[in-house]
C-alpha positions as CSV (number, residue, x, y, z in Angstrom):
1,M,-2.0,-21.0,8.9
2,E,0.0,-19.3,6.3
3,Y,-1.6,-17.8,3.0
4,Y,0.2,-16.9,0.9
5,V,0.8,-17.3,-3.2
6,N,4.3,-18.9,-3.8
7,K,5.0,-17.0,-7.6
8,P,8.1,-14.8,-7.8
9,Y,6.8,-10.8,-8.4
10,P,7.4,-9.8,-12.1
11,V,10.4,-7.9,-12.9
12,P,9.9,-4.3,-14.5
13,R,10.5,-3.5,-17.5
14,V,10.2,-1.0,-19.9
15,E,11.0,-0.2,-24.1
16,Q,12.0,3.3,-23.6
17,K,12.1,6.0,-21.3
18,N,8.5,7.8,-21.2
19,K,8.1,10.5,-18.7
20,E,4.7,10.8,-19.3
21,Y,3.7,7.1,-18.0
22,A,6.2,7.5,-15.4
23,E,3.7,10.3,-14.1
24,I,1.2,8.4,-14.2
25,L,2.5,6.2,-12.0
26,F,3.7,8.3,-9.6
27,N,-0.1,8.8,-8.2
28,S,-0.3,5.4,-7.6
29,F,3.1,5.1,-6.0
30,A,3.1,8.1,-3.3
31,G,-0.8,9.8,-3.9
32,M,-3.2,10.2,-1.2
33,V,-4.4,6.8,-2.1
34,S,-1.2,4.5,-2.5
35,E,1.3,1.9,-2.2
36,E,3.3,4.2,0.4
37,T,-0.5,4.7,2.0
38,A,-1.1,1.4,2.3
39,V,2.4,0.6,4.2
40,H,1.6,2.5,6.7
41,Q,-1.8,2.0,7.4
42,Y,-1.3,-2.1,7.3
43,L,1.8,-1.1,9.4
44,Y,-0.3,1.2,12.1
45,Q,-2.8,-1.7,12.2
46,H,-0.2,-4.5,13.1
47,F,1.0,-2.0,15.9
48,I,-2.3,-1.6,17.3
49,L,-4.2,-5.3,16.8
50,K,-3.7,-8.3,18.3
51,E,-2.9,-11.9,17.5
52,P,-4.0,-13.1,14.5
53,Y,-4.5,-9.9,13.0
54,K,-1.0,-8.6,14.0
55,T,0.6,-11.0,11.9
56,I,-1.7,-11.1,9.1
57,L,-1.3,-7.4,8.8
58,E,2.6,-7.4,9.0
59,K,2.3,-9.4,6.4
60,I,-0.1,-7.7,4.6
61,A,2.4,-4.3,4.7
62,I,5.3,-6.4,3.0
63,V,3.2,-7.4,0.1
64,E,2.8,-3.6,0.1
65,M,6.0,-2.8,0.1
66,H,6.9,-5.2,-2.4
67,H,4.0,-2.7,-4.5
68,L,5.8,0.3,-3.9
69,N,9.1,-1.2,-4.9
70,L,7.7,-2.1,-8.2
71,L,6.7,0.7,-9.0
72,A,9.5,2.8,-7.8
73,E,11.8,0.4,-10.1
74,T,9.5,1.2,-12.9
75,I,9.2,5.1,-12.6
76,F,13.3,5.0,-12.5
77,L,13.8,2.8,-15.6
78,L,11.0,4.8,-17.4
79,G,13.6,8.1,-16.8
80,E,12.3,10.0,-13.6
81,D,13.0,9.7,-9.9
82,P,10.9,7.8,-7.6
83,K,10.6,10.7,-4.7
84,Y,7.5,10.4,-2.7
85,E,5.6,13.0,-4.2
86,V,3.1,14.1,-7.1
87,E,2.6,17.1,-9.0
88,S,0.0,19.2,-9.2
89,A,-2.6,20.9,-11.2
90,E,-0.4,23.4,-11.2
91,S,2.8,21.7,-11.5
92,I,3.9,21.8,-7.9
93,A,5.3,18.8,-6.1
94,I,3.2,17.4,-3.2
95,P,5.1,15.5,-1.0
96,W,3.7,12.0,0.3
97,T,2.6,13.0,4.5
98,S,1.4,10.6,6.8
99,S,-2.2,12.6,7.0
100,Y,-3.1,10.4,4.1
101,V,-3.3,7.6,6.8
102,P,-6.0,6.6,7.8
103,Y,-6.4,5.5,11.6
104,P,-8.9,3.2,12.5
105,K,-9.0,1.4,15.2
106,D,-10.4,-2.0,14.4
107,L,-11.3,-4.0,11.1
108,K,-14.9,-3.4,10.9
109,A,-13.9,0.8,10.7
110,T,-11.4,-0.3,8.3
111,Q,-14.1,-2.1,6.1
112,N,-16.2,0.7,6.2
113,R,-14.4,2.7,4.9
114,Y,-12.4,0.5,2.3
115,G,-14.6,-2.1,2.2
116,P,-13.5,-5.7,2.8
117,L,-9.9,-6.1,3.9
118,S,-8.2,-8.9,2.6
119,Y,-9.7,-11.2,5.0
120,E,-12.2,-12.4,2.7
121,A,-9.9,-13.4,-0.1
122,L,-7.6,-15.3,2.7
123,S,-10.6,-17.0,4.0
124,I,-9.7,-15.5,7.6
125,P,-13.0,-14.8,9.5
126,L,-13.2,-11.0,11.0
127,P,-13.9,-11.5,14.6
128,S,-17.5,-9.5,15.9
129,R,-15.1,-7.1,17.9
130,A,-12.1,-6.4,16.9
131,S,-9.2,-6.8,19.5
132,S,-7.3,-4.0,20.6
133,R,-4.5,-3.3,23.1
């Protein structure tokens, strides 16, 4: 089964450079709850789960990579360097870290932490017990 939307991603465009707008995007790009964190979470689950979830999670990670790329391009167009860091309230650069990634061993743990994990949207039933290696 294939589940996908066959539409192109939008091309990032900005009217002018704007540091404030770029700063707003940094949390979504490389904050604790960000596209970068999502990529690593889905890849981790892809590594530890069996089919069909392994392939599904890999595809979700790829979609998250596209989102990450769109944010990076937009941040750059807005005039900022899309580094994997956010600025604290004290103007200190805080780099993205893998400690932001939750490491649930099964899909139910992910659902408990984040709510439904895209499977309902994909019309894929969750197993009664997730298989892991």
